[in-house]
VOBA-1610 file (N, C-alpha, C; in pm, whole numbers, padded with zeros to 5 digits, always signed):
BEGIN
Met+14541-06075+33290Met+14452-06160+33206Met+14316-06092+33255Pro+14175-06061+33179Pro+14108-06037+33229Pro+14024-06174+33270Leu+13928-06171+33319Leu+13866-06245+33396Leu+13737-06292+33348Asp+13742-06436+33284Asp+13627-06439+33183Asp+13508-06469+33235Ser+13400-06463+33175Ser+13264-06461+33295Ser+13206-06591+33228Leu+13132-06638+33307Leu+13080-06822+33303Leu+12936-06789+33171Ser+12944-06892+33104Ser+12811-06876+33009Ser+12672-06869+33116Pro+12564-06826+33015Pro+12444-06843+33116Pro+12415-06988+33156Gly+12487-07140+33108Gly+12443-07219+33135Gly+12513-07289+33271Ala+12654-07228+33273Ala+12712-07260+33340Ala+12669-07166+33500Ala+12590-07066+33498Ala+12568-07000+33578Ala+12426-07130+33657Ala+12365-07212+33626Ala+12298-07321+33636Ala+12316-07387+33730Arg+12474-07417+33699Arg+12552-07505+33775Arg+12627-07474+33915Arg+12588-07343+33971Arg+12668-07268+34081Arg+12630-07383+34173His+12737-07402+34302His+12740-07428+34408His+12651-07371+34528Leu+12656-07487+34582Leu+12587-07438+34706Leu+12638-07327+34786Ala+12589-07275+34912Ala+12657-07167+34973Ala+12783-07199+35062Thr+12906-07171+35072Thr+13015-07224+35114Thr+12972-07226+35301Gly+12913-07131+35324Gly+12856-07173+35470Gly+12806-07299+35499Ala+12735-07343+35425Ala+12627-07456+35409Ala+12731-07604+35416Leu+12822-07576+35307Leu+12888-07687+35266Leu+12970-07670+35423Leu+13051-07613+35503Leu+13103-07630+35588Leu+13043-07710+35691Ala+12933-07621+35711Ala+12869-07704+35837Ala+12790-07857+35785Ile+12788-07878+35674Ile+12799-08006+35650Ile+12890-08104+35694Ala+13020-08043+35634Ala+13106-08117+35612Ala+13175-08144+35814Leu+13146-08057+35887Leu+13136-08082+36020Leu+13084-08172+36070Ala+12945-08189+36029Ala+12867-08304+36087Ala+12940-08454+36100Ala+12992-08443+35922Ala+13042-08569+35877Ala+13185-08597+35925Ala+13231-08525+36011Ala+13383-08513+36021Ala+13424-08687+36058Pro+13540-08704+36033Pro+13578-08848+36065Pro+13589-08887+36205Pro+13601-08988+36320Pro+13670-08984+36417Pro+13800-08905+36424Gly+13821-08841+36526Gly+13985-08805+36561Gly+13986-08673+36509Trp+13927-08643+36375Trp+13959-08517+36305Trp+13894-08389+36356Ser+13968-08275+36381Ser+13938-08186+36462Ser+13843-08066+36367Ala+13677-08012+36422Ala+13649-07929+36386Ala+13689-07806+36407Thr+13820-07785+36462Thr+13886-07641+36454Thr+13930-07573+36356Pro+13887-07473+36282Pro+14002-07407+36128Pro+14116-07416+36204Ala+14201-07460+36102Ala+14349-07476+36129Ala+14385-07311+36156Arg+14469-07324+36262Arg+14548-07139+36323Arg+14674-07171+36264Ser+14659-07122+36114Ser+14761-07083+36058Ser+14779-06989+35921Gly+14814-06932+35866Gly+14815-06819+35769Gly+14962-06832+35697Ala+14977-06668+35618Ala+15074-06677+35537Ala+15226-06658+35653Val+15333-06713+35570Val+15458-06689+35623Val+15561-06636+35554Leu+15608-06540+35584Leu+15672-06451+35479Leu+15816-06415+35483Glu+15851-06514+35604Glu+15967-06455+35664Glu+16076-06484+35490Asp+16071-06567+35424Asp+16154-06644+35331Asp+16136-06533+35183Ala+16034-06529+35167Ala+16017-06422+35048Ala+16099-06274+35100Thr+16052-06225+35226Thr+16130-06097+35250Thr+16254-06119+35228Arg+16331-06217+35293Arg+16436-06236+35313Arg+16557-06240+35161Phe+16446-06327+35062Phe+16531-06325+34968Phe+16484-06207+34867Ala+16417-06106+34905Ala+16413-05944+34854Ala+16538-05864+34880Ala+16592-05878+35031Ala+16644-05806+35087Ala+16785-05869+35019Val+16806-05981+34999Val+16935-06055+34937Val+16930-05974+34764Phe+16815-06038+34701Phe+16825-05956+34579Phe+16867-05810+34528Asp+16757-05742+34608Asp+16863-05593+34614Asp+16990-05560+34688Ala+17035-05618+34804Ala+17159-05606+34795Ala+17250-05656+34716Asn+17173-05734+34607Asn+17312-05779+34543Asn+17311-05781+34364Gly+17197-05642+34378Gly+17172-05596+34250Gly+17087-05659+34129Gly+17021-05729+34212Gly+16921-05801+34135Gly+16979-05937+34075Ala+17130-05966+34128Ala+17179-06085+34068Ala+17265-06125+34152Pro+17183-06206+34282Pro+17248-06309+34395Pro+17367-06415+34315Ser+17486-06418+34375Ser+17568-06529+34319Ser+17469-06668+34423Ala+17540-06768+34379Ala+17482-06889+34445Ala+17523-06916+34608Pro+17696-06891+34616Pro+17698-06865+34777Pro+17622-06757+34839Val+17608-06632+34775Val+17506-06569+34865Val+17332-06628+34902Leu+17303-06669+34783Leu+17171-06708+34769Leu+17143-06812+34927Gln+17274-06918+34913Gln+17269-06990+35009Gln+17294-06972+35144Ser+17408-06885+35187Ser+17423-06833+35332Ser+17282-06735+35364Gly+17201-06669+35245Gly+17134-06525+35319Gly+16994-06615+35273Tyr+16981-06681+35208Tyr+16837-06716+35190Tyr+16813-06876+35212Leu+16882-06925+35175Leu+16849-07103+35212Leu+16873-07141+35327Asp+16988-07112+35380Asp+17035-07189+35487Asp+16911-07150+35656Pro+16896-06969+35631Pro+16793-06971+35755Pro+16661-06982+35685Gly+16648-07045+35603Gly+16484-07108+35559Gly+16403-07163+35657Thr+16274-07127+35651Thr+16145-07193+35725Thr+16122-07356+35677Pro+16068-07393+35748Pro+16001-07546+35638Pro+15979-07520+35532Gly+15955-07420+35468Gly+15880-07354+35354Gly+15998-07406+35277Ile+16129-07363+35276Ile+16216-07379+35220Ile+16247-07554+35199Ala+16234-07636+35257Ala+16278-07791+35278Ala+16161-07835+35199Ile+16033-07753+35174Ile+15903-07822+35106Ile+15928-07750+34932Phe+16001-07656+34923Phe+16043-07603+34783Phe+16165-07668+34726Thr+16280-07709+34802Thr+16341-07760+34735Thr+16384-07889+34660Pro+16343-07984+34708Pro+16345-08102+34612Pro+16255-08059+34461Tyr+16313-08128+34349Tyr+16274-08087+34244Tyr+16249-07944+34190Arg+16230-07830+34270Arg+16222-07699+34246Arg+16370-07631+34255Ile+16369-07581+34344Ile+16474-07487+34407Ile+16574-07546+34363Lys+16618-07676+34410Lys+16713-07794+34384Lys+16846-07755+34499Asp+16892-07652+34446Asp+17004-07600+34533Asp+17017-07432+34480Ala+17149-07374+34543Ala+17145-07283+34529Ala+17204-07185+34408Ala+17313-07310+34316Ala+17342-07290+34189Ala+17217-07297+34102Asn+17153-07362+34109Asn+17024-07382+34028Asn+16933-07259+34025Leu+16936-07195+34157Leu+16846-07084+34175Leu+16908-06974+34123Ala+17017-06933+34146Ala+17117-06865+34083Ala+17125-06843+33930Arg+17116-06961+33883Arg+17069-06920+33711Arg+16929-06901+33672His+16885-06928+33754His+16717-06926+33692His+16714-06775+33767Val+16756-06720+33853Val+16723-06589+33864Val+16807-06455+33777Ala+16923-06526+33749Ala+17002-06428+33661Ala+16949-06446+33512Ala+16882-06546+33471Ala+16799-06584+33333Ala+16668-06514+33331Ala+16611-06476+33435Ala+16466-06395+33421Ala+16484-06272+33536Pro+16561-06179+33558Pro+16549-06130+33686Pro+16451-06004+33719Ala+16380-05965+33560Ala+16259-05905+33569Ala+16134-05986+33603Asp+16126-06045+33620Asp+16038-06142+33694Asp+16032-06135+33846Tyr+16132-06172+33898Tyr+16172-06159+34058Tyr+16148-06010+34080Arg+16233-05911+34009Arg+16162-05743+34028Arg+16039-05738+34063His+15954-05803+33924His+15809-05780+33922His+15767-05851+34016Ala+15769-05966+34082Ala+15706-06044+34211Ala+15761-05971+34338Ile+15843-05879+34341Ile+15896-05828+34478Ile+15812-05683+34477Asp+15771-05644+34354Asp+15756-05500+34348Asp+15582-05506+34359Val+15533-05586+34321Val+15413-05651+34306Val+15325-05703+34394Cys+15349-05838+34410Cys+15286-05914+34462Cys+15325-05947+34594Leu+15452-05931+34625Leu+15502-05936+34781Leu+15431-05840+34897Pro+15452-05681+34829Pro+15392-05627+34916Pro+15213-05686+34993Val+15156-05733+34860Val+15040-05747+34899Val+15026-05899+34980Ala+15070-05968+34933Ala+15127-06114+34995Ala+15141-06036+35199Gln+15206-05937+35204Gln+15240-05893+35370Gln+15138-05859+35384Arg+15051-05831+35326Arg+14903-05744+35372Arg+14805-05854+35382Met+14788-05966+35362Met+14687-06068+35360Met+14688-06153+35450His+14797-06191+35577His+14776-06275+35684His+14664-06329+35718Asp+14572-06245+35782Asp+14459-06313+35822Asp+14361-06353+35709Glu+14371-06263+35588Glu+14287-06341+35466Glu+14331-06495+35434Val+14464-06490+35452Val+14540-06656+35401Val+14498-06718+35498Ser+14477-06688+35640Ser+14462-06737+35741Ser+14316-06816+35750Ala+14225-06708+35681Ala+14063-06735+35686Ala+14033-06829+35592Thr+14098-06829+35469Thr+14093-06889+35361Thr+14163-07076+35396Ile+14279-07016+35460Ile+14335-07230+35512Ile+14254-07274+35585Ala+14148-07194+35688Ala+14058-07219+35791Ala+13923-07305+35705Lys+13885-07217+35580Lys+13771-07294+35553Lys+13800-07399+35460Val+13947-07425+35425Val+13960-07536+35345Val+13929-07609+35456Gly+14047-07589+35555Gly+14035-07714+35642Gly+13922-07752+35703Thr+13852-07692+35753Thr+13710-07709+35807Thr+13616-07785+35727Leu+13617-07723+35560Leu+13548-07822+35500Leu+13553-07988+35459Leu+13744-07969+35456Leu+13800-08118+35459Leu+13800-08198+35548Gly+13795-08156+35687Gly+13819-08200+35812Gly+13962-08168+35856Ser+13982-08105+35944Ser+14132-08067+35979Ser+14226-08102+36084Arg+14291-08166+36133Arg+14375-08218+36237Arg+14443-08120+36274Asp+14518-08074+36161Asp+14621-07952+36217Asp+14634-07867+36148Ala+14704-07739+36186Ala+14735-07634+36132Ala+14849-07655+36019Ala+14828-07584+35870Ala+14902-07596+35783Ala+14925-07455+35705Pro+15045-07428+35774Pro+15060-07292+35703Pro+15105-07286+35532Ala+15081-07152+35473Ala+15131-07120+35365Ala+15240-07038+35361Tyr+15389-07078+35284Tyr+15509-07023+35306Tyr+15507-06956+35198Phe+15524-06833+35179Phe+15564-06779+35075Phe+15721-06748+35035Leu+15754-06774+34875Leu+15871-06758+34881Leu+15927-06734+34756Phe+16044-06735+34701Phe+16118-06751+34580Phe+16144-06871+34483Gly+16120-06931+34436Gly+16175-07090+34395Gly+16286-07035+34231Ala+16295-07177+34179Ala+16376-07112+34049Ala+16273-07135+33911Asp+16171-07057+33922Asp+16092-07026+33815Asp+16014-07110+33779Asn+15995-07206+33846Asn+15953-07325+33799Asn+15810-07391+33863Ser+15732-07339+33953Ser+15687-07398+34039Ser+15571-07264+34148Gly+15441-07267+34077Gly+15388-07158+34204Gly+15343-07217+34269Gly+15324-07345+34307Gly+15261-07414+34401Gly+15309-07551+34438Thr+15384-07541+34580Thr+15396-07711+34581Thr+15363-07765+34774Ala+15303-07816+34728Ala+15225-07928+34876Ala+15299-08001+34935Asp+15269-08038+35075Asp+15285-08152+35131Asp+15211-08131+35242Thr+15264-08237+35350Thr+15205-08262+35478Thr+15204-08181+35579Asp+15351-08122+35558Asp+15347-08013+35662Asp+15295-07856+35608Gly+15228-07861+35490Gly+15230-07675+35440Gly+15259-07727+35318Leu+15221-07571+35280Leu+15244-07532+35106Leu+15330-07449+35063Gly+15417-07427+34968Gly+15512-07318+34934Gly+15406-07265+34840Ile+15443-07116+34850Ile+15378-07041+34703Ile+15500-06966+34620Gly+15494-07014+34531Gly+15616-06949+34408Gly+15586-06810+34404Leu+15608-06673+34464Leu+15597-06566+34420Leu+15595-06539+34267Glu+15726-06540+34174Glu+15786-06528+34059Glu+15711-06616+33985Val+15626-06700+33982Val+15567-06771+33898Val+15415-06710+33914Ile+15352-06690+34038Ile+15204-06691+34029Ile+15196-06564+34015Cys+15332-06437+34040Cys+15280-06370+33981Cys+15294-06279+33834Lys+15333-06381+33711Lys+15350-06335+33567Lys+15177-06308+33553Gly+15140-06231+33467Gly+15089-06167+33410Gly+14986-06074+33499Val+15006-06080+33658Val+14980-05986+33738Val+15005-05864+33746Gln+14921-05742+33710Gln+14908-05572+33703Gln+14884-05499+33798Thr+14769-05568+33879Thr+14756-05496+33984Thr+14781-05536+34127Pro+14737-05419+34223Pro+14709-05515+34360Pro+14574-05622+34372Glu+14500-05594+34346Glu+14347-05673+34345Glu+14369-05807+34278Gln+14489-05803+34142Gln+14462-05932+34071Gln+14521-06013+34157Ala+14709-05928+34236Ala+14749-06036+34312Ala+14684-06071+34429Arg+14588-06008+34488Arg+14521-06102+34610Arg+14419-06195+34536Glu+14373-06170+34409Glu+14266-06316+34355Glu+14392-06388+34361Val+14504-06414+34301Val+14592-06500+34259Val+14622-06580+34376Ile+14679-06496+34496Ile+14708-06549+34609Ile+14584-06641+34626Arg+14488-06602+34681Arg+14377-06669+34751Arg+14373-06792+34669Glu+14337-06765+34539Glu+14348-06932+34479Glu+14412-06997+34492Phe+14543-06970+34489Phe+14685-07045+34486Phe+14646-07126+34628Val+14623-07066+34700Val+14622-07106+34823Val+14538-07195+34882Ala+14395-07204+34847Ala+14293-07252+34845Ala+14299-07375+34754His+14341-07401+34632His+14380-07511+34563His+14464-07578+34626Glu+14583-07540+34649Glu+14725-07611+34708Glu+14683-07653+34872Met+14623-07596+34920Met+14556-07623+35056Met+14477-07758+35070Thr+14373-07740+34944Thr+14343-07890+34945Thr+14443-07996+34918His+14544-07959+34836His+14633-08081+34813His+14720-08141+34939Val+14723-08049+35036Val+14811-08059+35220Val+14672-08178+35253Phe+14559-08153+35262Phe+14469-08217+35325Phe+14462-08376+35252Gln+14466-08375+35085Gln+14480-08512+34994Gln+14593-08591+35069Asp+14729-08505+35101Asp+14802-08579+35137Asp+14789-08635+35244Arg+14739-08558+35385Arg+14721-08619+35509Arg+14631-08727+35522Ser+14539-08765+35392Ser+14440-08852+35436Ser+14471-08983+35349Gly+14600-08954+35295Gly+14680-09054+35264Gly+14594-09113+35092Val+14571-09027+35027Val+14497-08990+34880Val+14657-09046+34792Glu+14603-09149+34713Glu+14700-09212+34638Glu+14709-09110+34496Met+14853-09118+34429Met+14876-09111+34313Met+14915-09192+34171Pro+14866-09290+34155Pro+14933-09384+34095Pro+15024-09307+33957Gln+15141-09309+33900Gln+15191-09259+33843Gln+15111-09279+33651His+15042-09366+33680His+15007-09391+33521His+14823-09441+33497Asp+14776-09325+33580Asp+14656-09325+33637Asp+14596-09176+33577Leu+14570-09159+33477Leu+14509-09037+33431Leu+14378-08986+33467Leu+14279-09067+33472Leu+14156-09050+33574Leu+14191-08959+33691Gln+14255-09020+33801Gln+14277-09055+33917Gln+14391-08894+33943His+14428-08847+33798His+14500-08711+33832His+14420-08603+33809Val+14343-08633+33699Val+14225-08520+33674Val+14134-08482+33777Leu+14103-08611+33863Leu+14012-08585+33960Leu+14039-08551+34070Ser+14175-08562+34091Ser+14266-08481+34225Ser+14289-08366+34222Glu+14319-08311+34061Glu+14345-08172+34048Glu+14192-08116+34062Gly+14083-08171+33960Gly+13965-08114+33966Gly+13878-08082+34101Phe+13923-08153+34183Phe+13896-08158+34312Phe+13952-08045+34390Ala+14058-08017+34381Ala+14091-07906+34463Ala+14049-07758+34352Asp+14065-07744+34261Asp+13986-07662+34200Asp+13797-07670+34259Phe+13743-07765+34274Phe+13661-07748+34326Phe+13661-07670+34477Val+13711-07742+34542Val+13720-07690+34664Val+13771-07557+34660Met+13866-07451+34599Met+13921-07333+34563Met+13758-07289+34566Gly+13686-07296+34469Gly+13549-07243+34416Gly+13435-07240+34517Gln+13449-07366+34558Gln+13337-07352+34707Gln+13385-07269+34813Val+13507-07285+34869Val+13566-07142+34967Val+13567-07020+34938Leu+13602-06993+34800Leu+13632-06850+34762Leu+13503-06800+34708Gly+13372-06870+34680Gly+13256-06823+34646Gly+13247-06732+34501Thr+13352-06749+34425Thr+13353-06626+34304Thr+13394-06731+34212Asp+13359-06643+34080Asp+13441-06710+33932Asp+13604-06667+33983Thr+13664-06793+33996Thr+13801-06799+34010Thr+13893-06722+33850Arg+13992-06676+33919Arg+14072-06573+33810Arg+14147-06691+33705Ile+14239-06762+33778Ile+14345-06820+33739Ile+14304-06962+33660Asp+14167-07031+33663Asp+14088-07100+33560Asp+14041-07051+33480Ala+14008-06886+33455Ala+13938-06802+33331Ala+13938-06853+33225Thr+14061-06893+33155Thr+14079-06927+33029Thr+14018-07025+32944Arg+14091-07151+33054Arg+14039-07317+33030Arg+13878-07317+33064Arg+13838-07207+33164Arg+13682-07246+33208Arg+13594-07234+33055Ala+13641-07098+33018Ala+13567-07021+32898Ala+13546-07122+32760Tyr+13729-07189+32711Tyr+13724-07339+32656Tyr+13632-07432+32679Gly+13621-07457+32826Gly+13576-07563+32827Gly+13383-07552+32835Val+13355-07445+32860Val+13215-07436+32867Val+13153-07443+32740Ala+13265-07368+32621Ala+13247-07404+32475Ala+13265-07537+32391His+13317-07654+32449His+13373-07782+32427His+13354-07892+32518Glu+13266-07883+32586Glu+13259-07978+32697Glu+13242-08132+32655Ala+13180-08153+32590Ala+13127-08288+32531Ala+13246-08315+32445Glu+13321-08221+32367Glu+13405-08283+32297Glu+13560-08337+32382Leu+13533-08227+32499Leu+13651-08288+32595Leu+13639-08398+32652Trp+13535-08456+32707Trp+13474-08528+32783Trp+13542-08704+32674Gln+13489-08655+32565Gln+13501-08801+32454Gln+13664-08813+32447Arg+13763-08704+32427Arg+13863-08720+32436Arg+13958-08779+32543Leu+13863-08720+32674Leu+13945-08790+32765Leu+13924-08927+32819Gln+13759-08974+32779Gln+13751-09129+32805Gln+13828-09217+32688Ala+13860-09169+32560Ala+13957-09221+32495Ala+14090-09249+32554Asp+14121-09150+32570Asp+14277-09136+32628Asp+14274-09206+32764Val+14149-09209+32869Val+14199-09311+32943Val+14210-09453+32934Ala+14095-09482+32866Ala+14069-09601+32806Ala+14248-09665+32722Ala+14316-09537+32647Ala+14436-09585+32587Ala+14554-09618+32697Gly+14514-09574+32799Gly+14622-09585+32902Gly+14705-09440+32861Lys+14700-09333+32829Lys+14779-09202+32821Lys+14794-09147+32915Gly+14886-09074+32922Gly+14943-09023+33061Gly+14884-08850+33051Asp+14948-08765+33119Asp+14894-08654+33187Asp+14926-08532+33068Glu+15035-08526+32983Glu+15054-08471+32871Glu+14963-08345+32774Tyr+14846-08434+32784Tyr+14746-08337+32717Tyr+14654-08254+32786Trp+14651-08328+32918Trp+14542-08245+33000Trp+14594-08177+33124Leu+14691-08199+33170Leu+14758-08141+33261Leu+14895-08128+33278Tyr+14967-07995+33395Tyr+15059-07987+33389Tyr+15162-07931+33257Asn+15140-07856+33156Asn+15174-07836+33035Asn+15144-07694+32981Thr+15174-07640+33114Thr+15163-07474+33084Thr+15263-07434+32986Arg+15358-07468+33005Arg+15476-07472+32870Arg+15461-07514+32749Thr+15388-07611+32744Thr+15325-07702+32628Thr+15218-07741+32632Pro+15167-07637+32612Pro+14982-07641+32600Pro+14976-07718+32418Pro+14839-07826+32396Pro+14821-07849+32306Pro+14775-07764+32230Ala+14827-07756+32079Ala+14815-07674+32002Ala+14659-07592+31969Gly+14680-07443+31958Gly+14542-07393+32013Gly+14448-07411+32114Leu+14513-07480+32227Leu+14427-07481+32319Leu+14450-07463+32449Pro+14402-07409+32540Pro+14413-07365+32693Pro+14504-07477+32723Ser+14616-07401+32850Ser+14688-07497+32916Ser+14580-07605+33018Asp+14602-07714+33089Asp+14552-07839+33179Asp+14402-07778+33243Leu+14346-07827+33073Leu+14207-07860+33061Leu+14158-07953+33168Gly+14270-08049+33214Gly+14195-08165+33294Gly+14181-08130+33426Tyr+14239-08000+33453Tyr+14156-07928+33593Tyr+14015-07891+33581Trp+13998-07828+33478Trp+13879-07774+33461Trp+13786-07907+33441Leu+13801-07999+33373Leu+13720-08094+33323Leu+13682-08161+33430Gly+13775-08227+33543Gly+13799-08302+33645Gly+13711-08185+33755Arg+13694-08032+33739Arg+13613-07999+33851Arg+13465-08009+33806Arg+13445-08005+33666Arg+13330-08025+33646Arg+13276-08170+33712Ile+13356-08279+33687Ile+13294-08412+33703Ile+13263-08394+33883Cys+13307-08353+33980Cys+13359-08346+34110Cys+13198-08227+34117Glu+13236-08145+34062Glu+13023-08059+34064Glu+12930-08136+34055Ser+12973-08235+33952Ser+12837-08331+33949Ser+12801-08440+34014Tyr+12916-08488+34050Tyr+12906-08585+34175Tyr+12866-08517+34281Tyr+12892-08392+34331Tyr+12864-08382+34456Tyr+12699-08288+34443Glu+12641-08263+34344Glu+12541-08224+34309Glu+12404-08337+34303His+12470-08455+34278His+12391-08555+34263His+12371-08642+34391Ala+12469-08620+34476Ala+12475-08704+34619Ala+12338-08626+34678Ser+12329-08742+34722Ser+12203-08721+34868Ser+12291-08638+34974Asp+12355-08749+35028Asp+12468-08727+35147Asp+12575-08604+35077Lys+12560-08466+35121Lys+12677-08395+35044Lys+12777-08427+35135Ala+12790-08431+35271Ala+12896-08438+35320Ala+12983-08586+35311Ala+12860-08665+35280Ala+12988-08805+35266Ala+13030-08808+35104Ala+12973-08723+34996Ala+13035-08669+34856Ala+13153-08614+34862Ile+13161-08509+34978Ile+13308-08399+35008Ile+13425-08548+35070Arg+13375-08631+35142Arg+13479-08702+35180Arg+13531-08797+35081Thr+13424-08850+34987Thr+13451-08952+34886Thr+13551-08886+34783Leu+13501-08723+34790Leu+13587-08730+34688Leu+13731-08635+34705Leu+13738-08626+34873Leu+13890-08630+34934Leu+13970-08730+34910Leu+13909-08836+34925Leu+13961-08958+34956Leu+14038-09015+34809Leu+13907-09004+34723Leu+13934-09060+34612Leu+13976-09160+34580Arg+13920-09267+34638Arg+13985-09430+34651Arg+13930-09506+34469Asp+13818-09430+34433Asp+13791-09504+34319Asp+13693-09418+34221Ala+13836-09373+34120Ala+13787-09263+34036Ala+13705-09276+33941Arg+13673-09437+33908Arg+13589-09465+33808Arg+13486-09508+33866Ala+13474-09502+33967Ala+13305-09521+34091Ala+13224-09382+34091Ile+13365-09280+34097Ile+13296-09145+34142Ile+13244-09058+34007Val+13337-09133+33890Val+13264-09042+33726Val+13149-09133+33756Asp+13143-09278+33752Asp+13000-09308+33735Asp+12894-09269+33816Ala+12904-09233+33947Ala+12776-09178+34033Ala+12802-09044+34013Ser+12809-08987+33915Ser+12853-08840+33914Ser+12709-08755+33842Gly+12678-08859+33732Gly+12593-08824+33642Gly+12638-08723+33546Tyr+12784-08740+33539Tyr+12818-08623+33451Tyr+12818-08663+33330Arg+12830-08807+33260Arg+12855-08778+33116Arg+12713-08801+33084Arg+12609-08813+33188Arg+12453-08817+33143Arg+12423-08701+33110Ser+12462-08596+33191Ser+12439-08450+33192Ser+12494-08380+33017Ile+12568-08476+32981Ile+12618-08416+32876Ile+12611-08516+32745Gly+12539-08609+32743Gly+12502-08693+32636Gly+12596-08755+32614Ala+12712-08833+32688Ala+12842-08921+32648Ala+12804-09050+32720Pro+12869-09148+32652Pro+12889-09254+32660Pro+13016-09275+32836Ser+13018-09373+32876Ser+13090-09375+32968Ser+13221-09439+32931Ile+13344-09430+33058Ile+13448-09487+32996Ile+13464-09607+32976Pro+13524-09686+32867Pro+13506-09824+32859Pro+13551-09903+32963Ala+13487-09999+32959Ala+13539-10088+33092Ala+13724-10129+33046Ser+13729-10128+32926Ser+13854-10186+32912Ser+13932-10078+32940Glu+13932-09966+33018Glu+14036-09829+33032Glu+14176-09939+33128Ala+14233-09831+33044Ala+14378-09917+33110Ala+14496-09817+33224Ser+14428-09701+33228Ser+14536-09632+33289Ser+14600-09679+33445Ser+14494-09750+33493Ser+14584-09774+33623Ser+14618-09877+33624Thr+14618-09969+33499Thr+14693-10082+33478Thr+14815-10055+33423Ala+14829-09965+33361Ala+14970-09932+33230Ala+15071-10012+33279Thr+15175-10060+33243Thr+15307-10098+33307Thr+15406-09990+33292Pro+15457-09991+33438Pro+15536-09871+33461Pro+15689-09889+33336Pro+15753-09816+33297Pro+15861-09806+33211Pro+15987-09932+33343Ala+16038-10024+33209Ala+16128-10122+33287Ala+16221-10073+33282Ser+16288-09973+33377Ser+16438-09883+33384Ser+16457-09874+33529Ala+16541-09793+33526Ala+16582-09716+33653Ala+16519-09619+33704Cys+16443-09563+33633Cys+16332-09448+33650Cys+16221-09546+33717Ala+16163-09662+33717Ala+16073-09731+33758Ala+16060-09723+33913Ser+16215-09723+33956Ser+16198-09720+34102Ser+16143-09631+34140Arg+16121-09483+34073Arg+16079-09407+34176Arg+15901-09397+34201Ala+15844-09536+34095Ala+15722-09488+34163Ala+15686-09554+34316Gly+15782-09595+34390Gly+15742-09555+34519Gly+15723-09475+34600Ala+15761-09347+34537Ala+15795-09224+34574Ala+15625-09177+34639Ser+15677-09126+34807Ser+15544-09072+34841Ser+15454-08988+34787Ala+15328-09006+34808Ala+15232-08888+34791Ala+15274-08734+34812Ala+15329-08745+34924Ala+15389-08611+34930Ala+15473-08585+34850Leu+15565-08654+34807Leu+15669-08613+34716Leu+15572-08594+34584Arg+15517-08687+34540Arg+15460-08671+34388Arg+15398-08553+34403Arg+15339-08494+34525Arg+15269-08325+34484Arg+15339-08215+34492Ala+15503-08266+34485Ala+15542-08121+34493Ala+15537-08043+34337Thr+15444-07949+34274Thr+15373-07916+34194Thr+15497-07847+34105Ser+15424-07773+33998Ser+15507-07656+33925Ser+15448-07595+33835Lys+15374-07509+33885Lys+15222-07471+33823Lys+15269-07285+33784Val+15244-07248+33718Val+15083-07188+33682Val+15039-07243+33576Arg+15035-07348+33572Arg+14998-07463+33699Arg+15130-07514+33686His+15142-07641+33635His+15257-07703+33636His+15356-07693+33523Ile+15472-07668+33562Ile+15604-07668+33428Ile+15666-07788+33413Pro+15694-07877+33349Pro+15811-08024+33355Pro+15945-07934+33403Asp+16012-08002+33439Asp+16137-08012+33470Asp+16232-08126+33384Glu+16242-08042+33267Glu+16346-08102+33167Glu+16436-08154+33159Ser+16499-08109+33335Ser+16651-08173+33321Ser+16641-08289+33367Asp+16536-08359+33446Asp+16496-08470+33501Asp+16464-08627+33393Pro+16554-08689+33376Pro+16517-08760+33251Pro+16425-08883+33288Cys+16365-08884+33408Cys+16273-08977+33416Cys+16152-08922+33410Ala+16142-08736+33364Ala+16053-08692+33390Ala+15941-08769+33277Glu+15949-08804+33162Glu+15900-08847+33059Glu+15805-08961+33081Ser+15915-09031+33177Ser+15881-09203+33142Ser+15790-09200+33284Thr+15790-09130+33392Thr+15720-09181+33522Thr+15636-09055+33562Gly+15650-08940+33532Gly+15597-08803+33553Gly+15643-08744+33671Val+15700-08803+33742Val+15713-08738+33869Val+15791-08626+33909Ala+15890-08609+33803Ala+15910-08448+33826Ala+15858-08349+33749Ser+15792-08372+33665Ser+15696-08285+33552Ser+15569-08255+33644Arg+15516-08375+33716Arg+15426-08367+33768Arg+15414-08311+33954Leu+15482-08407+33943Leu+15489-08399+34150Leu+15381-08340+34160Pro+15215-08371+34146Pro+15148-08296+34093Pro+15093-08198+34216Ser+15008-08136+34188Ser+14954-08030+34295Ser+14865-08101+34334
//
C-alpha cells in the first residue's frame, strides 16, 4: 500500500528530534531503572523452523508435525504467542491450510528481510527502551501464528506474526518498514506492562491513549512518517474535529472499543480501521508539545495513571476548537457483564496485551470476546 504523505498542517506538528528526546528521558529515568539500552534483537529461530516444516510438508503441515517440529522446540516467543493466538497445533494447522499463500508469501518476502535485520531491530529496541527507561533486555521473537496477530507483547518481550504483518507487503523495503514499525510499537507495550499500566476492560479513553502512546513512541523512535498508519492518518487529518467529537460522545456513553480499535476485519462502514490509534497519538503529541518538562511528560504518558487528566492537560481539544469530555463520562465505571465472563476482569495487564493486529483481529470463537474484550483486544 502506498505511503500517504502528511498534510501541510500536519508538518507543523512534527516531533522534536529523537536524540533530544532520548537525552531528556535519560535525565529523568526513575531510580533503579537502567540507562543502558536493552541488549536484545531479533530472534528468528521459530520463524526459520516453521519455514522448514512448511516446506518439508508441501505447504500443508499436519497438527502433529507442527507440534513436534515447530511448537515443542519453541523459544519463549512461542509461549508469548500461544494463548488466544496460536492456541494449539490443531488450530494452527487449520489456519495454515486455509491460507497457505499468506504463509508462503511471508516466508518468501518478509522472513529473508527479518533475517538481515538483527542489528536494526536491536537498535530500534534500544531506542524505545532508552526513551522509556529500560531495566532489562526485551527480545523480539519472529514467528508464524494462526493468521490472527501481527504483534503480541508481554513483560518478557514481543512476538511478531510474520504471516499477518506481511500482508500487503510487496518489496523488501516495505517489509523492512513494517517490521521496524511493529517492533517499535509493540516494544512500547512491553515497557507499559513492565511499568504496571492498568488496562480496565471498560475504559475506552485508556485504551485509545495506550495505543496512541505506542504509535507516538514509534514515530519518535523511527523519525519518519510511518507506513502502518498511513491510511488512518490521511483520514484523521481531514476529519480530526469530527473524530474527537465522536470519541468524547462514546467515552461519555461508556461505549467499548469496537468503533475505534482492534477492528481490522470489521472497520466502521466507509472508514479506515483503528482510528483510535491515530487520535490517541494526536492527544499524546499535544500533551508532549504543551508540557514544559518533556521527560516528565514521557513518564506520565508511559504510566497512564489518569487518562482524563492527560487529555485535559494536553491542550488537544482547544487546538481543534472542541469541548472537553463531559464529567459524566462513564467508560471507567461501566458495570462489567454479570456472567462467567466477568471473571476474566482480573486478567493481568500482560495477558490483556496479547494483541491481534494488523492491527488487531478479534477471536470470534471466544464467547467472552464481545462482553469483555479480553480475547478480541488483548490489546497491544
